[in-house]
N, C-alpha and C positions, 0 to 999 in steps of 0.2 A: 431151762432149768430154773427152779425157784431158789433164789439166793437168800431171801429173808422172809420172815413173817412179821406183820405189823399188828399193833394193838390199837383199838379205838381210843381216841383222846378227847379231852374236854378243854374248855377255855383255860389258858394258862397265862398268868401275869406275874412274872418274876419281880421281886422287890430288890434283891441284892445280887449283882452279877460280878463274877470274877472272870477276867479276860487274861488268859495266859498266852502271851505272844512269843513267837520264837525270835531268836537273834537273826538278823539278816547276815549274809556273808560278810558285808562291810563292817557291821557292828562286831562280829566275831573277831575279825582281823584287828579292829581297833582295840578290842579287849586284850588280844595277844601282844600287840605292839603299841603300847600306850605312849611311847616316846615319839611316834611318827604322826605327822598330820595326815589328813585325808588324801592329799595329792601323792605323798610319799607311799602311802599304803596301796593306792591304786597302781602306782608304778611297780611296786614289789609284787603285786598280784599278777600284773602283766608279764613280769619276768618269769613267773611260775606257770605261764601258759593260760591264764584266765583272761576273759574278756572284760575290761573295765566298764564298758558300756552295759553289758549284761548285769554286772555286779551293781552298778548304780541304779539301773532300772528296777532290779529286784528290791533294792533297799527303798526306793521311793514308793513303789507299790505297797510295800509292807507298812511304811509310815502312813501313807494315805489311807490305807484300810483301818489302821488303828485310830487315826483322827476322825474318820467317818463314823466308826463305831462309837467313839466317845461322844460325838455330836448327837447321834441318834439317842443314846442312853440319857444324855442331859435333857434333850427335848421331851423325852417320855417321863422324866422325873425319877429315873431308876438310879439308885445308889450303885456305884461300880468302882472297881479297882482294876487297873491294867498293869501287869508286871511281866517281865521277861526272866525273872528269877524263880526257879523251882523252890528254893528255900523260902522265899517270901510267899509264894503261892501256897505252900504247905501250911502256912500259918493262917491263910485266909479261906481255905477250901471249906471248912466247917461253917464259916460265916455266910458263905454264898448259898443261894438257892438255885443258881444256874451257873454253869461253867462253859465259857466259849473258848474254842481252840482245844484240840485234843492232846496238846503237849502235856496237859495235867491229868490225863486219864489214870495214871498210876497213883495219883494222890487220892483218888476217890475209892473208898474201900467198901461201899455198899451199892445197892441198886436203886436208891431213892433219889439221888441227885442227877437231874438231866444235864446233858452236854450236847453241843453241836460244834462243828468246825466251819471255819470260813477260809477259803483259799484266796490270798491277796492277789494272786496273779490270774487275772481273768482270761488270759490267752492260753493258759495251761489247762490240762484236763483235771477235773475234780476227782479226788480219790474217794474211796468208799467212806471215809471218815469226815468228809466235808460236804457242805451243801452245794448245789449246782452253782457254777461260777457266776451265773447271772445275778445272784444275790450279793455278790461282792460290791457292786455299784448301787445296790438298792437294799441296804441292810434294814432300813425301816420296814420294808414289806415282810421281813421275817417275823418281826414282833406283831405286825398286823395279823398274820396268819396264826401266831400263837394265841392272840387275844380272841380270834374267831373260832379257834379249835380246828383250824384247817391244817392239821399236821398229824403225823403218826409217830409211834414210839417203837424202837427196835431194842430189844434186850440182848445186847451182844455178850456172849459167853466169855468168861475169863478164867484162866487157870490159877488155882490156889496151890501154892507150893509149901510143903512141910519138910523141913530138913533136920537131919540128925548128924552131928559131927562136931569138929572143932573150929573155932574162929568164926562162928556164925554171927556173932554180935559185934565184930569189928566193923569199922566204917566201910560200906560198900564203895566201889569205884566204878567210874564210867569205863566201858570197855576200851574206848579210844585212848584212855590215859594209861592203860596197862602196858608195861614194858619190863623186860628182864634187864638186870644190870649188865651193861656191855662187858664182855670178857669173863663173865661169871662162869665158873666151872660147876659141874654137877655136884662134886663133893662139897663145894662151898655152899651151894644151894641147899643141900641136905642138912648141913650144919645150921644154916639160917632157919630152915624149916623146923629142926629139932628145938632150937631156942624159942621159936614162936609157939610151938606146942606146949612148952612149959608155961609160957605166959597165958595161953588160952585155957589151961587146965581148970582154972577157977570159974570159967564162964559156963552157963547152961549149955547142954549138948543138943537140946531140942528147940526148934523155932518155927513158928508159922510165919512165913515171910509177909511183911505188910504190903508188898508190891504184887499186884495181880497182873498176870500176863494177858494182854489183849490179843496179841498175835502168836507168840511162841516163846518157849523156853529151850535154850540150846545148852548142851553139856559137851565139853571136849577140852583137849589140851590147848593152851594159848599158842604154843609153837605148832603151827598147822601141819608141819611135816611129821610130827610125832603122833602115832596112833594111841588110842586109849582103850583100856579094857573095862567093860561095864557088865554088871550083873543085872539083868532086866527081869522083873516080875510082872507078868500081865496075864489076865484070864486064867489064873490058877497055875500057870507054868513059869518055870525059872530057866533063863538062858544066860550063858556067859558069852559075851560078844566082844570082839576086837574090831575097832573101826576108827573112822575119823571123827566120830561123835554122833550124838543123837539129838534130833529136833522133835519137840512135842508141841503141836500147834492146835489152835482153835479153828472154828469155821472161818473167822476173819482172817487168820493166818494162812488158811489154805489157798488164799489168792496171792500170796506174796512169796516169802522165802521158801516155804514148803513146795510151792508150785515150781519154783526155779530148781530146787533139788531134784525134782522128778521130770525135768524137761528132757525131751528126747529130740535130737536133730532129725531133720527129714531124711537125710541119707541113711541113717541107721534104720529107721522104720522101713524105708524102701528096700534095703538089703535083707532085712529079716523076712519081709513078706515074700521076696523073691526066693529066698532059701527054703521057706516053709511051704510055699505053694507053687513055685515056678512061674508065678505071674509077675510081670513088671508093671508097677503102678505108674500112671501118668502123674506129673507134678501136682495137678489140682486134686487128684485122688489121694495122694500122700498127704497134702496139706489138710484136706478135709478130715482124714483119719486122725491126724495129729491134733486138729482143733477139737474133735470129739473126745480124744484121750485127755487133753489138758483141761477141758471143761469138766470132765468127769472127776477130776481131782478135787474140785471145789465143792464145798457143801455149806449149808446155811450157817450164818454167823451166830444164830441163837441155838444151834445144835448143842445138846448136853454131852456129846462125846468129843474126845480129843483124838488126834491121829499122831502116832509117832512115826518118824522116818529115820532109819539108820543110814548114815553116810558112809559110803565106800566100805561096806562090811567085808572083813576078811573071810573068805569061804574056805572051810576046812573039809577034811574027808567026811566028817560027821554030817556036814551040810549036803555033801554029794549023795549021802545015803538017805536024805530026806528028813533027817532029824535036826532041823535048824530053826533058829528064830526067824520069824517073818520080818522081812526088811521094812515093811510098812503095814500098819494095822490100826483100825479105829478101836477105841476102848473107853471105858468109863473111869478106870483107875489104873495107875501105872506107878511102879516103884523102881528106881534106878540106884544101884550102889556103885561107887567109883573105886577104881584101882589106879587113879590118875596120879601124876607126878607134879605137874604145875598146871592143873586144870581149873576151869571155872564153870559156874552155872550162870548163864546170861539171860536176863529177862528182857524181851522185846528189843534185843540188840543194844541195850544200854547198861542197865544196872547189873553188876556182876558180883558174885560171892565165890570164895574158894570152894572147889569141889574135888578134893584130893582123897587119897587112899583111905577107905573105911567110911567115908561120908555117904549118906543115903538121902535121896529126895523122893517124896511121894507127891503125885499130881492128881488133882481132881477138879471137876467143874461143879459148882454149886449155884443154884438159882439166885441166892442172896448175894453172890459176888458179881452178878452181871453188870454191864455198863448200860445205863439208860440213855440211849441216843435219840435225839429229836431228828426226824426226817421231814423235810418240806419239799414238795415238788413244784 
């Protein structure tokens, strides 16, 4: 199966490089517990069931990679900045003509600025957003290939989101920071929500979000046990759906969360085949069938279509009669209206905005919003 299409490239010599590095687990814990020294932090992490040796190894590999990259760029005479802060990176992204590490992909709003990722851990598998792990120890060869034109470009599609509703210009939050007040009752939450609506009344109701989704956009209630009602408009049809949420993904995203949502265990497939045909598949036959099914879920990352997936859709009598929204479908444009209570629209599992009753979101993939990724083999 063809996973991507590449474009011919020419010699490329970047002059200003922005390197957006992630915080290692150790650095993240240090940030959370500033009063503790490193030994105390490692002890605390061990008490939480984490392996201090793995934590230290990960941290040292991360630092070594950053130092290696810095040395290579200095040797090549390339001006560069290395940061672990998204806020600082956002101020530098327009200055740079190349961005390294894909933590900053959301900061790039057009398809002209090239990016590539480096995986600091050479022993782990490289993901689709990073160069092969062999380049971690030989970063200089990456730039040699760029200079010689021995690379390709992949224009990864990204989803543009246009929203209409209240509170769209309030400060977004990271999904892992979201929490309801402990002990808060529904009535109290409704009062708080009403007060917030009054404050939001003076803000514009329409917004093209500045963050482009490289993988997926998910909409659902923050409380996972609470279903959400959504009105979905796709391919000229409108459907009212109650479910655990909806995920809208790109070709890049078809390899990750979307694939997990559609995962089917071997015993389920085995039982369905036996019920339908009376045939009992051997384990290798079942695994082969599953492999083909899961591979068929993926499609090229430069595809201009999105795919939506409705999680745990409530099946009504209407669905049993055949008049029901498709659980999964590829499309060029999609609009979703929320009837949520404490719901959120989450971009790539991180940035989140309120997505409550009456708020709508429209999704589309445009060529000018693609991410220009450098590939080196």
